[in-house]
N, C-alpha and C positions, 0 to 999 in steps of 0.2 A: 392561409393556414395559421391558426393561432397555436403557438408552442409554449409549454410551460417546462422550464428546467427546475426540477425539484431536488434540492440538497438539504432540506429541512430536517432530515432524520440522521444526518452525519455529524458526529461530535468528536470522534477520536480517530487516530491512525491514518492509514494511507487513503482512505475514502475522502477525508477532508482535503488532502493534498490534490487528489485527482479532481475533485469538484472545483477547488480554487483555480487550478490550472485551466480547466475547461471554461469556466466563467471568464477568466482573464483573456483567454484566446478569443472567446465570443465577442468581448469588448472590442478587440482589434479588428475582427472581421466585420462587425456591424458599423464601425467607424467608416470603413471603406465603402460598404454598401448597405446602408441602414434599411433601405426599402426591400431588400431581398427576403427578410424574415420578420415576422411579428413575434418577438420572443419576450417572455416574462420570466422572472427568477424568484423562487422561494429558497432561501438558504438559512441555515442555522447561524446562531451568533458566532460559533467557533469557526465556521467557514468564512463568515464575513470578516472576522478578526485576522484571518490569514491571507486575505486578499492584499495585493501589493499597494503600497502608498500611491496616491494619485489615481486609484481605480475610479473609472467613470461609469457609474450605474445609470446615468441619464440616457445611455444608448438603448436601454431596454424599455419596452412598453410599460412594464411595472417591475419594481424591484422591492422585495419585502423580506424582512428577517422574521423567521418563524422557527420555533424549536418544537420538534415532535420527538418524543422519546418512547421507544419500544412499543409495548402493548397498551399504553395509555390511550383510552378512547378519546379521539379528537372531538372537540365541541362543534356545534353547528357553525360557529364563526370560522373555525379552522377549515372545516370541510368546504365552506363557501369559497375560500381562496383558491380551490382547485376547480371550480365550476367554470364552464364556458370555453374550455380549450379543446382543440381538435386532438392534440397530442400532448401527453405528459411524459417526459423522460426523467425518471427517478435515477439519479446517477448511480447509486448502489442501493439495493433493497435488502430485505423486503420492507415495504410500507404496509402496516397492519390494518389497512382499511382500503376500500375500493373507491377512489375518487371518480366523480362523474365526468369522465372524459371519453371521447370516442375511441382513442387508441392509447394504450399505456405500454411504454417501453421501459425496461428496467435493467440496470447493470447488475451482473451476478458475480460475486467474489467470495462465495461461501464454500470453501473446499470440504468442509465437514459433510455437506450435502452431496457434492459431486463424487466424493470418495467415502461412502458410508462405512467401509471396512478398513479405514486407515489405521496406521500404526500408532497415531497419537492417542487413540482410545486406550491403549495399553498403559498410558501414563496416568490415567484417571482412577480415582477411587470408585467404588461401586455406586455411591451416591451421585458423584459427578457424572459418571458414565450414563446413568439412567436419566439424569437431568438434561444432559446434552442430547441424548437420543430423542427425548420428547420435544425439546426446543427446536432441533433441526428438522424433525418431522413436521412440526407446525410451520416452520419457515418454508419447507418444501411445498406445502399446500399453497401458500401464497405465491411462490415463484411460478407454480404451474398455472396460475390464473392470469398472468400477464400475456399480452398479445405477442410480445417479442422480448427476447433476452439478448444482452450484449455481454460477452465474456472477453477475457484479456489474453487467453492463449488457446491454441487449437486443442491441446490435451484436455482442457476443461470442457470444451464443446463435446468432444468424443466421450468423455466420462459421463456427461449429462445424458447423452443419447443412449448410453448403455443402461441407464436407470429409467428410461422411458420418456425423456423429453423429445420433442419433435425437432429433427435436424434442421428443417427449413425455418423454424421459428427462433433460431439462434445465429447471431452474427459474431464474428471475432474482430475486435479492434485491439491491436497490440498496444500495450502500455508503453510509456516512454518517460523520460525525465521532463520535469517542468522547464519552461523557457527561462525560469529564474536562474538556472545553472549556466545559461549563456550570457547573463548580464550581471557581472560582478558588482556593478554599482547598486544593485538591489540586495546584495548580501548583507545580513545583519550579524554583528559579532555575537559570540556566546557571552552570556553573563555568568562567568564562572572563574573562580580563583584557581588557576592551574598550578599554583605553588605546591599543591598536594601530589602532583604527578612527579614523584621523585625518581622514578625509573625512566630510562631513556627510550624504552619501547612502549607504545600505547596501542592496544587493541580495542576495538569498540563495537557496539551493537546499537542500532537505532530502531526504536519501536517500543511496544508495550510488553509486559510480562505475561502474555497469554500462555496457557499451558502448552499449546502446540509449538510455541517458539523454543521450548526445550532449553531454557536458559540455566536452569539449576545445574546442568551437567558441567557448566563452566567452573564450578567450584572444584570438581575433580580434575578438570583440565589444568587449572591453575596449580594444583598440588603436583601434578605430573611434570609440568614445565619446570618447576623448581627442583623437584627431587631427581627426575630422570635426565633432564636436558640442561640443568643449571641456568635456566632462563627465568628471570622475574620481570613480568610486564605489568604495566598499568592496564586495567580493564575499565573502559569508560562507557557509560550507559546514558539513556535518556529516560530513565525510570523515576517515578516518585519515591518518596521515602518508604511508603508501605510496600511497594513492589520490591525495593532493595531488601527489605527485611524478609518478605515472603520468600525470596529466592535464596536467602542465607548469605547475601553479599555483604551485609553490614559487619560480618565477622572477619572479613578479609581487608587488611589495611591497604591493599593495592587495588581495591574495587571502588570506583567513584561514579557519581552521576552528575550530569549537568541539569537534571530535571527535565520537565517537558519543554520542548522547543518549538518554535514556529517554523513554517516551511522556509522562510527566508533565512533562518539560522542553520538550516541543514548543511549548506555548503561549508560553513565554518566548522561544523562538527566533523565532516569528512576530512577537512584539511588538518584537523588536529590528530588524525589517526595515522599509524604506520600500516594498519590493515583493518579491514572489516571482517569480523567473525560472525557467521550467520548459520546457527545450528538448527534451524527450523525443521520440523517434521512434516509440515502440511501447509501448503499455500495454493491458491489459484495462481497468484502472481504476487511478487513483492518487488517494489521499485528500488529498495535499498541496494541490492547488488549492482544494478546498472547505474544508479546514482553515484555509487562509489567509483565505478569504472569511469564515469564521466569526470569525476574529480581526481582521476589518476591515483586512486587509493586501491591497493591490492585487495582482492576478495578471496576469503577462505570460507567455503560454504558446504552445506549438505549436498551430497552427491545424489540429488533427486531431480526429476525432470523439470520441476518448476524453476530450478536454477540453470541446469544444463541447457535447456531449450533456448535460453536467452544468452547466457555467458559463454557457452561452448568451452573451448580449451583456454579461455582467458582467465579462468579462476582456478584456485587450488581447491581440491575436494576432499571430503572425509565422510565416514559413516557417522551420522549424528548420534547414534546410540552407543558409540564406542569412544569413551573419553581418551583412551590411549591413541586411537587413530586421529582424533581431533588434535591432540597435543603434537603428534608426529607431523601432521600437515602444517601446523603453525611453525614448528621448528624448521621444516624445509622451506617454507615461504620466507622465513626470516634469514636463513643462512645460505641457501643455494642461490647465489647472485645470478648465475647463468640462467637458471630456470625462471627466476623472477623477472629478468630482463626479457626473456622470450615471451612470457605471459603478459608483460607490460606492453610489448609491441602489439600482441594480439588484441589486448584491451583497447589500445588507442585506435586500431582499425575498427573494432566493434563500435566504439563511441562515435566515430566519424560517420557511421552508417545507421545509427539509431533513428527511428522515426521521430519526428518533432512533435511538440505539443500542438502546434498548428495542424499537423497531419492528423492527429487524433481528433481534434475538434471538427475538422472537415469531415472525417469519417463518421463521427456521431451525427452530424447534420445530414449527411447523405442517407444514413439509415433511417433517421426520423422522416425525411422527405419521401424516400422511396417506399418504406413500409406502409406509410399512410396512403400514398397514391395507389399502391397495389391492392388495397383493401377497401378504398372508398372512391 
């Protein structure tokens, strides 16, 4: 069976990290038993740049760097790279054309589709609302054409079934932290002058400034922490300069960014924080809360299923639409040492029982193998 792993359409965010982790684990698995699978890889330049040093692409039948962006119509030469495979696994879709393969499996992580009436739409202007509705309707059409979908949590599978997807055509593979978190020799320091962090407490967020991440509310939270709780914290981000300006963070002297970071720099980012603040309104899954837990960094997050289903009682929770509630949760997380120690103990237990990146890679391979065999 000829298998193609496709990560050519991934250029930002968590999708890049998952693809890097999976490809890295495949390298280790194929070293042990190269004859078990005939696997080729297409990955974007960004995915390739985030692969660990010493990565051995020679274990794959073919390994190529290819960048596919959105709705841009691929050329004949690009389409040809997908031909001749029994199974194509697109790590996260959608891919806006139909490659000529026998069986196409696609990872799904688009919560806007799974939850079409989500609260994040209330944060959009009418123009953005209509634009998103059209965009995600189009994406939904492509997702419905794949032979099989892989989602990261059970609540996503249930949500998709409620809007008409076939239950038997969806598998759940729980996300996990990359194996890089277990190997501190592979951690890369942040390139950041931390002399600007004049306050003793640093709260942070890792990710991009997408609307559903709900980052702008942190401006109000900052004011409340100062005026109501007499706490001034550093807020540290991984945003670019435009995103900092868009969120209104450039006007706050205690808001800083390290800029975009690689997967191997993420552990150093978590180590720099006293707590992760995660005010997102909508996710299928986000790795940052469990990455923070893995790094022994307290998590203060939205009280929504996409966090609770993973973190349980190990995190501090808040209503992400209520700045006062967010500020109060931060205050208790920073000042209630007994509660913090209790949650830290729960977090350590959780971290010790998380599925590994190797577990995820094996689950992906089993789905690829079994889905194809049951249909051909």
